[in-house]
Each structure stands twice: as structure tokens, then as C-alpha cells.
C-alpha positions as CSV (number, residue, x, y, z in Angstrom):
1,M,187.1,-98.2,59.2
2,R,186.5,-96.8,55.8
3,A,188.2,-93.7,54.7
4,H,186.4,-90.4,55.2
5,S,183.8,-91.8,57.6
6,I,182.7,-89.7,60.5
7,Q,181.8,-90.6,64.1
8,L,178.4,-89.4,65.2
9,K,177.8,-88.6,68.9
10,G,174.8,-90.0,70.7
11,G,171.7,-88.2,69.5
12,E,173.5,-86.8,66.5
13,Y,172.2,-87.5,63.0
14,L,172.9,-86.6,59.4
15,G,170.0,-84.7,57.7
16,S,167.5,-82.4,59.3
17,V,165.8,-83.4,62.5
18,V,162.0,-83.1,62.2
19,R,160.9,-84.7,65.4
20,R,162.8,-86.1,68.5
21,V,161.5,-88.1,71.4
22,S,163.5,-89.6,74.3
23,A,162.0,-92.2,76.5
24,A,162.9,-95.5,78.1
25,D,166.6,-94.8,77.3
26,V,165.8,-94.8,73.6
27,T,166.0,-91.8,71.2
28,L,163.4,-91.7,68.4
29,V,164.2,-89.2,65.7
30,E,162.5,-88.4,62.4
31,T,164.9,-86.9,59.8
32,S,164.5,-85.3,56.4
33,Y,167.0,-85.2,53.6
34,T,167.6,-83.2,50.4
35,D,167.0,-85.1,47.1
36,R,170.3,-86.4,45.7
37,A,172.5,-84.7,48.3
38,P,175.5,-86.9,49.1
39,L,175.5,-88.8,52.4
40,V,179.0,-89.6,53.8
41,S,180.0,-92.8,55.5
42,H,179.4,-92.6,59.2
43,Q,179.0,-94.6,62.4
44,H,176.9,-94.3,65.5
45,A,177.9,-94.3,69.1
46,S,175.1,-96.7,70.0
47,P,173.1,-99.5,68.2
48,T,170.8,-97.7,65.8
49,L,167.9,-98.8,63.5
50,F,166.8,-96.8,60.5
51,M,163.5,-97.1,58.6
52,M,162.9,-95.4,55.3
53,L,159.6,-93.4,55.6
54,R,159.5,-91.7,52.2
55,G,161.7,-91.9,49.1
56,T,164.6,-94.2,48.5
57,F,168.3,-94.6,49.5
58,H,170.9,-95.6,47.0
59,G,174.3,-96.7,48.3
60,A,177.5,-95.7,46.7
61,P,179.4,-98.6,44.9
62,G,180.9,-100.9,47.5
63,D,178.8,-99.4,50.3
64,S,175.3,-99.8,51.7
65,G,172.7,-101.0,49.2
66,F,169.3,-99.9,48.1
67,Q,166.6,-99.1,50.7
68,R,163.0,-98.2,49.9
69,S,160.1,-97.1,52.0
70,G,159.3,-99.5,54.8
71,M,162.7,-101.2,54.8
72,V,164.8,-101.2,58.0
73,T,168.6,-101.4,58.5
74,Y,170.2,-102.2,61.8
75,H,173.7,-100.9,62.6
76,P,175.6,-102.1,65.7
77,T,177.8,-99.6,67.6
78,G,180.7,-98.5,65.4
79,Q,179.5,-100.1,62.2
80,V,180.5,-97.9,59.3
81,H,177.7,-97.4,56.7
82,G,175.7,-94.9,54.8
83,A,177.7,-93.6,51.8
84,G,175.3,-92.7,49.0
85,Q,172.3,-90.5,48.5
86,F,168.6,-90.2,49.3
87,R,166.3,-89.7,46.3
88,G,162.7,-88.6,46.0
89,S,160.4,-85.7,47.0
90,M,161.3,-84.8,50.5
91,P,163.0,-88.1,51.6
92,R,162.4,-88.9,55.2
93,G,163.6,-91.6,57.7
94,F,163.0,-92.7,61.2
95,N,165.9,-93.5,63.6
96,V,165.8,-95.6,66.8
97,E,169.0,-95.2,68.9
98,L,169.3,-97.6,71.8
99,G,170.8,-96.1,75.0
100,A,173.5,-97.6,77.2
101,S,171.1,-99.8,79.3
102,W,170.2,-101.7,76.1
103,H,173.7,-102.3,74.8
104,H,174.4,-105.6,76.6
105,A,171.3,-107.1,74.9
106,C,171.8,-105.8,71.4
107,A,172.7,-108.1,68.4
108,A,176.2,-107.7,67.0
109,V,175.4,-108.4,63.4
110,P,174.1,-105.7,61.0
111,A,170.9,-106.4,59.2
112,T,168.7,-105.2,56.4
113,L,165.0,-106.2,56.9
114,D,162.2,-106.0,54.4
115,G,159.0,-107.2,56.0
116,G,158.4,-109.2,59.2
117,A,158.3,-108.2,62.8
118,V,161.1,-105.6,62.9
119,P,159.7,-103.2,60.4
120,W,156.3,-103.6,62.0
121,L,157.8,-102.7,65.4
122,L,159.5,-99.7,64.0
123,S,156.2,-98.5,62.5
124,S,154.6,-98.9,65.9
125,L,157.4,-96.8,67.5
126,Y,157.0,-94.2,64.9
127,R,153.3,-93.9,65.7
128,E,154.1,-93.5,69.4
129,C,156.7,-90.8,68.4
130,R,154.0,-88.9,66.6
131,S,151.2,-89.3,69.2
132,L,152.6,-89.1,72.7
133,D,150.5,-89.6,75.7
134,D,150.9,-90.6,79.4
135,A,151.4,-94.3,78.4
136,S,154.0,-93.7,75.7
137,T,157.1,-94.4,77.8
138,L,155.6,-97.8,78.8
139,A,154.6,-98.5,75.2
140,I,158.1,-97.6,73.8
141,H,159.8,-99.7,76.4
142,G,157.7,-102.7,75.5
143,L,158.2,-102.3,71.8
144,V,161.9,-101.9,72.1
145,C,162.1,-105.1,74.2
146,Q,160.4,-106.9,71.4
147,L,162.6,-105.2,68.9
148,V,165.8,-106.3,70.6
149,A,164.5,-109.8,71.0
150,E,163.7,-110.1,67.3
151,L,167.2,-108.9,66.3
152,N,168.8,-111.4,68.6
153,R,166.6,-114.2,67.3
154,R,167.6,-113.3,63.8
155,Q,171.2,-113.4,64.7
156,A,170.8,-116.8,66.4
157,R,169.1,-118.2,63.3
158,M,171.9,-116.9,61.1
159,T,174.4,-118.6,63.3
160,R,172.6,-121.9,63.3
161,D,172.0,-121.8,59.5
162,S,175.7,-120.9,58.9
163,A,176.8,-123.9,60.9
164,A,174.2,-126.1,59.1
165,T,175.4,-125.0,55.7
166,G,178.9,-126.3,56.5
167,A,177.5,-129.6,57.7
168,V,175.6,-130.4,54.5
169,A,178.6,-132.1,52.8
170,R,178.9,-134.5,55.8
171,V,175.2,-135.2,55.7
172,V,175.5,-136.2,52.0
173,E,178.2,-138.6,52.9
174,I,176.0,-140.2,55.6
175,L,173.1,-140.5,53.2
176,H,175.2,-142.3,50.6
177,A,176.8,-144.5,53.2
178,E,173.6,-145.5,55.0
179,V,171.2,-145.6,52.1
180,S,169.5,-148.9,53.1
181,A,169.2,-148.2,56.8
182,I,169.2,-144.4,57.2
183,P,169.0,-143.0,60.8
184,E,166.3,-140.6,61.9
185,W,166.9,-137.0,60.7
186,S,167.3,-135.9,64.3
187,V,170.1,-138.4,64.8
188,I,171.8,-137.2,61.6
189,A,171.5,-133.6,62.8
190,G,173.0,-134.6,66.1
191,C,175.9,-136.3,64.4
192,V,176.9,-133.1,62.6
193,G,176.0,-130.8,65.5
194,C,173.1,-128.9,64.1
195,E,169.4,-128.4,64.8
196,P,167.2,-130.5,62.5
197,D,165.2,-127.7,61.0
198,A,168.2,-125.5,60.4
199,L,170.0,-128.4,58.8
200,A,167.1,-129.2,56.5
201,R,166.8,-125.6,55.3
202,A,170.5,-125.4,54.6
203,F,170.3,-128.8,52.8
204,R,167.6,-127.5,50.5
205,E,169.3,-124.1,49.9
206,R,172.5,-125.8,48.9
207,L,171.2,-128.8,46.9
208,G,167.8,-127.6,45.7
209,T,165.9,-130.4,47.3
210,W,164.8,-131.7,50.7
211,P,166.8,-134.5,52.4
212,A,164.0,-137.1,52.0
213,A,163.8,-136.4,48.2
214,Y,167.6,-136.6,47.9
215,L,167.7,-139.9,49.7
216,R,164.9,-141.3,47.5
217,G,166.9,-140.3,44.5
218,I,170.0,-142.2,45.8
219,R,167.9,-145.3,46.6
220,L,166.3,-145.3,43.1
221,E,169.6,-144.8,41.4
222,R,171.1,-147.8,43.2
223,A,168.0,-149.8,42.4
224,R,168.3,-148.8,38.7
225,R,171.9,-150.0,38.5
226,E,171.0,-153.3,40.3
227,L,168.1,-153.9,37.9
228,A,170.4,-153.6,35.0
229,E,173.4,-155.5,36.4
230,S,171.9,-158.3,38.6
231,A,169.2,-161.0,38.4
232,R,167.9,-160.4,41.9
233,P,164.1,-160.3,42.3
234,I,162.6,-156.9,42.1
235,A,161.0,-157.3,45.5
236,E,164.5,-157.9,47.1
237,I,165.9,-154.9,45.2
238,A,163.1,-152.8,46.5
239,A,163.7,-153.9,50.1
240,S,167.4,-153.3,50.0
241,A,166.8,-149.8,48.6
242,G,164.7,-149.0,51.7
243,F,161.2,-149.2,50.2
244,Y,158.6,-150.9,52.4
245,D,157.0,-152.9,49.5
246,Q,157.3,-153.5,45.8
247,P,154.3,-151.4,44.7
248,H,155.7,-148.4,46.5
249,F,159.0,-148.9,44.8
250,S,157.4,-149.4,41.4
251,R,155.5,-146.1,41.7
252,A,158.6,-144.1,42.7
253,F,160.7,-145.8,40.0
254,K,158.2,-144.9,37.3
255,V,158.2,-141.3,38.3
256,L,162.0,-141.2,38.0
257,C,162.5,-143.3,34.9
258,G,159.1,-143.1,33.1
259,M,158.6,-146.9,33.3
260,T,158.2,-149.7,35.8
261,P,161.2,-151.6,37.2
262,A,160.2,-154.7,35.2
263,A,159.9,-152.7,32.0
264,Y,163.3,-151.0,32.6
265,R,165.0,-154.4,33.2
266,R,163.6,-155.8,30.0
267,L,164.7,-152.7,28.1
268,V,168.3,-152.7,29.3
269,R,168.8,-156.4,29.1
270,G,167.1,-156.8,25.7
271,S,164.8,-159.5,26.9
């Protein structure tokens, strides 16, 4: 826990409470703040989401980051956050505190979300908070179910993508070792214990290209060396590099090297 943080009780918030609604074991609270007044580090007794309604939040160095109108932060129980200050004319925020019956289903990883389903769901909850009717409890319960599901899906994606990132080096080894007879991508993903889509995303994020393009580059580089160092027919070189015919190989080689395989061979061999 950080120094000088405070433990807030259930239903307790920093700032001034403008509006409070409790329904479906959820507390919805609109809060207002003073421009540039300091906000101390704190933690909540329950999982809590916060959406900036008006103004901006600027975290202290080493603490929570910048948050503008429409952005949402999610804080699991006990996560210390919040040192900084709100800025703007009458800054306001919207808090969603999940009661005990929701705790077992809540994601354990904090999040900052700018766009997507979670900010939209909080906006819908805010509208319910401002315009209560006989169906509001049912509507709030349904929206919170979706909200908790989205947070858990995000956490699951992060877990999968993290595992996939660590597997990319192994995939590179497989692609180099099996360049002429590469297995299906789903087989490669299974070998490294990842889901195919998560692995492909991690591969592109780490290496800046998709797996198919990376493999094509390996094949063409091997073919380029063989053109320069051997007398094998170009059609055989194309087949051993994994291209289904010579014209396909020639087109791909020209994109990479700016000339056809035959022209490249003549250039490097001086013939």
C-alpha cells in the first residue's frame, strides 16, 4: 500500500455527492470536485468504476494517469489509486460501486478504458441514475451484468495475449526450422499453448508483421541465397521455398528485390 492512502468505507467517496442511487446491490453516485484541489491516494472497500463526466483528472507523478471526459477506470477491491487533482469548471464524475453479491464475479485486474462497451454501459447506468422509474432496478441489474462480463472478457484477453507474447520467440524458431513444410497456424498455436488469434496479434505487435508475411520473407531470403550460391533450376528453388509455382515465386521475389529471380541470378553471378 502506498504511503498516506486512505481506506474508504462502502458508499464513501471523495468529493461532494450530487446524486446517489442504490439498486440491485449496486451504488451509483455522481460526485463533484473543486478545480485543482488535491486528491489523496485511496482505496475502496468494493470493486468500483469511475467515469469522468466533466473536466479532466491529472495523476500525480508515479500515480494514476490522465483521464478525460468519457474515460472509465476500474479499481478492484483494495487497489490504491487516485493521487492527483481534478481540473476544469465544476469537474464531475460518476461512480459505480459493486456490492457483495457481485464480488465473486468481478475482474481482479485494474483497467483504464477509453471507448468500447464499458464506457457505453456506464453512460447507460448514469442515464438510469438520473431518470429513475419502476423498471430502473431491473435495468440497472441487466447493465451491471453486462458490465461485469465485459471486464472479465477483457481480463481473459489480457491473460491470453500475455501468454501469446511469451510464445512468439518459440514460433519464430518453428517458422525458421520448418520453412519448406510449415504446419497449419492452428497447429503451431497448439504447440506453444496459445489461441491462434491471440498468438497472431502478439506476433504482429512484437515483430511488426503478420506471421504469413514473416514466413514469406524467410522463404524469399533462403531462395535469394540459393539463387546466388547454387545452379539449381529456379522452379526447384521456388518449390523448396514453399511456393506452389514459379510465376508466384517470381512475383513475390520481384516485390522483395526489385527484379525477377533470373535477373537477380545473372546480376550476382556476373553472367
